[in-house]
C-alpha positions in Angstrom: -8.0 -62.7 25.7 -9.7 -59.4 27.1 -8.6 -57.4 30.2 -10.5 -54.6 31.7 -9.2 -52.0 34.0 -11.0 -50.0 36.7 -11.3 -47.0 34.6 -13.2 -48.6 31.9 -10.6 -49.3 29.5 -10.9 -52.7 27.7 -7.9 -54.2 26.0 -8.2 -57.0 23.4 -4.9 -59.1 23.6 -3.2 -61.3 21.0 -0.8 -63.8 22.5 1.7 -64.5 19.5 3.6 -67.9 20.1 5.6 -67.3 16.9 9.3 -68.2 17.3 11.1 -65.4 15.3 14.2 -67.5 14.3 12.4 -70.7 13.1 9.1 -69.0 11.7 7.3 -71.8 13.6 4.3 -71.6 15.9 5.8 -72.5 19.2 4.0 -74.9 21.7 2.5 -73.6 24.9 4.3 -76.1 26.8 7.6 -75.0 25.6 7.1 -71.3 25.9 8.9 -69.1 28.1 6.4 -66.5 29.1 8.9 -64.1 30.3 10.0 -63.5 26.5 6.5 -63.2 25.4 5.6 -60.3 23.3 2.2 -59.1 24.4 0.5 -56.9 22.0 -2.8 -55.1 22.3 -4.9 -55.4 19.2 -7.8 -53.1 20.4 -8.1 -50.7 23.2 -11.6 -49.2 24.0 -12.2 -46.7 26.5 -15.7 -46.7 27.6 -17.6 -43.4 28.7 -20.6 -42.4 29.8 -23.0 -39.7 27.9 -21.9 -37.0 30.2 -17.9 -37.8 28.9 -17.0 -39.1 32.1 -14.9 -42.3 32.3 -17.4 -45.4 33.0 -15.8 -47.3 35.8 -16.5 -51.2 34.8 -16.1 -53.5 37.8 -16.8 -57.0 36.2 -17.1 -58.5 32.9 -18.0 -61.7 31.1 -17.9 -62.7 27.5 -21.1 -63.3 25.9 -21.6 -67.2 25.3 -22.5 -67.1 21.5 -19.7 -68.6 19.4 -17.3 -66.1 17.9 -19.3 -63.2 19.5 -18.2 -59.9 19.6 -20.6 -58.9 22.9 -19.4 -58.3 26.5 -21.4 -57.8 29.2 -20.0 -55.7 32.3 -21.4 -53.9 35.4 -20.6 -50.5 36.7 -20.1 -49.1 40.3 -23.7 -47.7 40.3 -24.6 -51.2 39.7 -26.0 -51.0 36.1 -25.4 -54.0 33.6 -24.1 -52.9 30.3 -24.0 -55.0 26.9 -21.0 -53.7 24.8 -20.4 -54.8 21.1 -17.0 -54.2 19.8 -17.7 -55.6 16.2 -14.7 -54.4 14.2 -16.6 -55.4 10.8 -19.7 -53.3 11.6 -17.7 -50.4 12.9 -15.1 -50.2 10.2 -14.7 -47.0 8.3 -16.7 -45.2 10.8 -15.5 -42.1 12.8 -14.0 -44.0 16.0 -15.2 -40.8 18.2 -18.8 -41.6 17.1 -18.9 -45.3 17.6 -21.9 -46.4 20.2 -20.3 -49.1 21.7 -22.7 -49.8 24.6 -25.7 -51.4 22.9 -28.1 -51.5 26.2 -28.0 -50.7 29.8 -30.3 -52.3 32.6 -31.3 -50.2 35.4 -30.0 -51.8 38.6 -32.4 -53.0 41.3 -30.7 -51.2 44.1 -27.5 -49.1 45.0 -25.5 -52.8 45.4 -22.1 -52.8 43.9 -21.9 -55.7 41.6 -19.3 -58.3 42.3 -19.8 -61.0 39.8 -21.6 -61.8 36.9 -22.3 -64.7 34.4 -24.1 -65.7 31.1 -26.1 -68.6 30.5 -25.1 -71.2 28.1 -28.7 -72.4 27.8 -31.0 -69.3 27.4 -29.7 -66.5 25.0 -29.6 -63.0 26.9 -30.0 -64.6 30.3 -27.6 -62.7 32.7 -26.9 -63.4 36.2 -25.6 -60.3 38.4 -24.2 -61.2 42.0 -24.3 -58.3 44.5 -22.8 -58.8 48.1 -26.3 -59.5 49.6 -28.5 -60.8 46.9 -28.5 -61.6 43.0 -30.5 -60.6 40.2 -31.3 -62.2 36.6 -31.7 -59.9 33.7 -33.1 -60.7 30.3 -32.5 -58.9 27.0 -36.1 -57.9 26.5 -36.7 -56.3 29.9 -34.9 -53.0 31.2 -35.1 -54.3 34.9 -34.1 -57.5 36.5 -36.8 -60.2 36.1 -35.9 -62.0 39.4 -34.0 -60.5 42.3 -33.2 -62.9 45.4 -34.1 -62.3 49.0 -31.4 -60.5 50.8 -28.9 -62.7 52.7 -28.4 -61.5 56.4 -26.3 -64.2 57.3 -23.1 -64.2 54.7 -22.0 -61.8 51.9 -22.2 -63.2 48.4 -18.7 -63.7 46.7 -19.4 -65.3 43.3 -22.2 -66.6 41.1 -22.4 -69.1 38.2 -25.1 -70.9 36.1 -24.9 -74.6 36.3 -23.3 -75.9 33.1 -25.6 -79.0 33.1 -29.1 -77.7 34.1 -30.3 -74.6 32.8 -32.6 -73.7 35.6 -29.6 -74.1 38.5 -27.7 -71.3 39.9 -24.6 -71.5 42.1 -23.9 -68.7 44.6 -20.9 -68.9 46.8 -20.9 -67.1 50.2 -18.0 -65.7 52.3 -18.7 -68.2 55.3 -17.6 -71.0 52.8 -21.2 -72.4 52.0 -22.8 -72.6 48.5 -26.1 -71.7 47.7 -27.9 -73.9 45.2 -30.9 -72.4 43.7 -33.1 -74.5 41.3 -35.9 -72.5 39.4 -37.7 -75.6 38.2 -37.9 -76.7 42.0 -41.4 -75.5 43.7 -40.1 -76.5 47.3 
């Protein structure tokens, strides 16, 4: 699994369920998590071009099976694509790796609070801000859709439907759930 700290440090962890005494793989149900040895396999510190630390707020994994791509947002509202592929970067100077592959320009100065990648449409990313949400696509430098601003409640989260490619669910802090269907013309 992967963790992200507020200072832009990505850690890719290995959870080893091996019982040292019996040399067998332990079952998840039988594991005492207080005695687990956690080990970070990879540590990636993401920096801006001017060598300041890039603060990353949110992260989601790319939905492609066994992909090394991650999407994350910054405090400035930028959406970034990162690729930490070890095989591609093996035997390269670690200080010269270009891990951030793409950056999308934010619609406004909103602070992103959640994001999701579509499982149906490759390269379609949902970024949820406090008062609106945006849809980004790989080929466009700016959002391809920006929702109207919510004045009644703040957004808290958002997800693509896992059943219908055109549906987006947006959670609000008043307990309501907005359902957007991009195939519906009403």
